[in-house]
N, C-alpha and C positions, 0 to 999 in steps of 0.2 A: 262237560255235562253237569247239570245241577242235581243235588240230592232231593228226591221227592219224599222219601221216608227214611228216618234214622232212628234206630232203637239202641239204647245203651243200658245194659244190665236190666232189661225190661222183664218184669214179673207181672203176670196177669192171673186172675182167678176169681172165684166166687167164695163158697165156703171152704174150698180147697184150692191149692196152687195148681194152675193148669199149665202156664208157661213160666219157665224159671230162668232168670238172668240171661235173656237172649240179646245178642248183639248182631246187628245186620244193617245194611243200608241199600235202598233201591234208587236208581237214577231215573231221571225224567223220561228216558226212552226205553226203559227195561220192560220186558214181557216176563212175568214171574209166575211160576206155578208153585203153590203151597200144597204139599201132599202129606199124607199120614193116615193112620187107621181111624175108623169111626170113633169119636170121643177123644181124639188125641189133642184137640185144641185149635183146629184149623179155623173154625167159625169164630171162636173166641178171639183169636189173633186178628181176624178180619174186622170184627166189631170194634176193636181198639183203634183201627185205622180211621174210622169215621166217628170216633169219640162216643160210641154207644157204651163203652166200657173204659174206665180210667185205669191207669197202671196202679198196681199195689205198691210197686217200688221201681226204681230206675227212671229212665227218661225216654219219652217218645215224641218225635217231631214229625208232623205230616203237613206237607204243602206250606212249610214255614211257620206252622202253628205248633206250640207246645201243648200236648194233650193233657199233661198233668195240670189240674186246676184250671182248665180252659173256661173262659168266660162265655156268656151267651152271645156276645157280639163276635168273638173269635170263632165260636162254633158255627154261626151263620156264614161267616166268611169262608170257613173251611168247607162246609157242605155245598157252597156254591161252586167250588172247584172240583167236586167229586161226583162221579156217576156210580150208582150202585145197582147191580142186578141181583135180586134176591132169589132164593130157591123157590119161594112160593109167590113170586111175581109182584105182590103188593100193588096191584093196580086198583084204582078207585072204581068200584062197581057201578056207581051212579053216573060216571062220566063216560062219554063216547071214547072210542080208541083214539080218535084225533085229539081230543082234549087231554087224555092221559099223557100223550107224547108232548103236547104243548106245555104241560104243567111246569117243568123246570124253568122255561123261558118266561112264563106268566109270573112266576115268583120273583124273577129278576127284573120284572117291569118292562119287558119288551112289548112293542106294539102288537095288536092282534094280527096285523098283516104279516109281520115277521114270524110270529108264532105259527101261523097257519102255513106259511111257505116252508119253514123248517120241518114241520110235522109232515107235510106232503112229501117232501124230499126223503125223509127217513122212512116213512111207511112204504115208499117205493123201493128203497133199499132192502127192506125186510119182506117185500112182495105181499103187502097187505093193504094197498091203496083202496082196493074194492071193499074193504071192511071198515073204512074210516068212521062210518056213522054207527057201527055196532057197539054194543056194550061188552065188557070183558067176559061175562058168563055166556055169551053167544059164540065164543071162540074156543077152539081146542087148547089143550095145555101147551102144545108147541107154538101155536099162534100167539097165545098170551105171553110166552117167554120172548118171542120176537118183538112184541109191542114193548115189553119191559126193556129190551135191548135198545130199541129206538128211543125210548124215553131217557135212558141213561146217557145217550149220546147227544141229546137235543141241544144242550148248552155247551158243547165242545169241552168237556171236562179235562183237567190236567191229569186226573187220576181216575181210573176205572176199576172198581172192585166187583168181583164176580164170585158168587157163592154157588158152586156146582151148576154153572149156567146151562149145561146140556145133560144133566144127570138123568132126567126122565123123558128126554125128547126123542122123536123119531130121527132117522138119519138125515132127512131133508132139512128139517129145522135146525139140527145140529150143524150141518154144513154152512147154513146161512149165518148162524151165530159165530162160528169160528172165522169165517171170512170177514165179518164185520169187526171182530176183535183184532184181527191182524191189520185191517185197514186203519183202525183207530190208532194203532201204534205207528204204522208206516206213514200215514197221510197227516194225521192230526198231531203226531208226536206225543200221544197220550201214554202214560205209564199204566200198563195193564197188569192187574194181579188177579189170578184165578185160583180159587180153592177147589180142589178136585180129588177124587179117589184115584182117577186114572187119566193119564196124559194121552191124548190121541196119538196113535202110531203114525198116522199119515200127515201130521202137521209139519208143514215146511216153513219153519222160521227159527231163528236163534232165540233161545230162551234161557232163563235161569230157573233152577229148581231148588226149593227149600223143603226139607222133610222134617216133620215134628214127631219125635218119639221120646216118651218118658219126660215130657216137659221141656225138652231141648229142641232148639231150632237150628238145624244144620244145613248148610248149602251142599248140595250134591254136585260134584264137579266131574 
């Protein structure tokens, strides 16, 4: 198995240190939960994985790219291999649901036909085919998160990063999200990393858990 993410003495922060001298690695087929109290640094750590935050010290590699001093060209390559599900969805309000899902493929230069076929397939998986022509503000929060999930998977990413993907969702939407996350790992071989306050008790899959406390990232075994 190849290493998807490797951190060596990784320190992260803003005005103050948030993560201190962390050492860990995630393989390409890992399903990882990152837990910790509110404000512990979970989202900070996740941001570093898609290079929205560079290390203060230490070394971080993601998908074969060194995040320390990453160039614009390397950043583009990195993000083409990553799918991200944000807590606040980050859908483009002016675009239809179909076009939001197509966006990662459009950026990579795929034909309109392929983009539409993939969007149709994924909207079917999240049970929103009938709302393909709607705009995000015409959907409920749960429906918007399901669209965000479909968009994140559109380009078959090697790495899927999820920030509280079911935090404010109803049970129906949550079940769809978890099913798709498990399928991404099992069928696509995607490394899935989920930041959450609470791991679902009925989740039937093998996973690794890392907990952040007082700036330390520890694997719970």
